[in-house]
N, C-alpha and C positions, 0 to 999 in steps of 0.2 A: 760699189754696189753694197757693201755692208752699212753705209752710211744712210744709203734710202732706204734701208728695212729699218734702221733704226728712227729715221724721219717717220717711216709710215707708222710704225710702234708707237712713238710718241703723238701723232697726230690722233690714234685710235684712241689712245690713255686720255686725251682731253674729254672725251664723250665718257669714257669708261674708266675714270680714275683708279676704280678698285678692282677692276677686272683681273683676275689672278694669273690668267694666261698670256696676257699683255705684260703684266710685270715681270713673269718667269721668262718669257721670250726676249724681254730685254736684258735680263741677266744675261743670257744665252750669247745675245748678239756683242754685249759689252765684253763676256769674257772671250769670244771669239777673236776680236779686236785686240787682246790684251790689256784692256782696261780693267784691270782687277779691282780698283776701289769702287768703281761705279757698278762693276758686276756683284761684289759682295752687297752693296747698298740693294739692288734690286731684288737679289735673292733673300735678303733678311726682310725686304717689305711684303714678298711672297709669303714668308712665315708670318707676317703680322695679319696678314687676312686669311691664311689658313696653316695654323700651328701644326697640322698632320701631314703637310705637304712633304713627301718623302724625297722626290727629287731635289729639292732646294737643300735639304741637310746634305744629300750627297755631293751637289755642287759646292757648297760653302766648305765641306771637309776637303774636297779637291783644292780648292782655293786657297784655304789655309794651308795644306801642306805644301804647296808651290811657294808659298810665301815663309815657309820654315816657321809657321807659327803651329808647331805640334799640339800644344794644350789646346787652343781652340778647335783645331782638326780632330782631334779626339771627343772633344764635346759633340760638335756636329754629328759626327759619324756614329757615336754611340747611340745619339739620341734617334738618329734616322734609322739604326738598326733595329732599335727597340719597336719604334712604330711601323718598321716593315714586317716585323715577327707579329705585330698585333693585327695588322691587315693580312697574315698569312702569304705575304709576297715572299717567297722562297728565294726568286732570282736576285732581288734589291737585298735581301739578308745577306746573300752570300756575297754579294759585290762591297757591303760594308764591311763584311767581316775579313774579307781579303785584306782591304786596305788596312784595317785596323790589325791584323796579322804583320803587314808589313812594318808599320810602324813598331811594333813589339820586337822585331827582330834588327 
């Protein structure tokens, strides 16, 4: 089932290669399949299209945490939290803060 979703997203991406929704959705699909490398690639592409895409920072932070790359995780989580604060998105700010606090302990 997931491969069909990825196939559909890749097909859509042919027509809209810079569509941020498609790129981010591909990242989420790859992450759900356990394909961390491809997920990271898609989330980074998301940020290339929109440097202020808060959810991409969160997903990258989580993926780097899972792969025990705390330095990269902290970098993305900190930047994401700053952007969430800028956007006055308290829920996202709290989610980033909770992960960063967890890393500090």
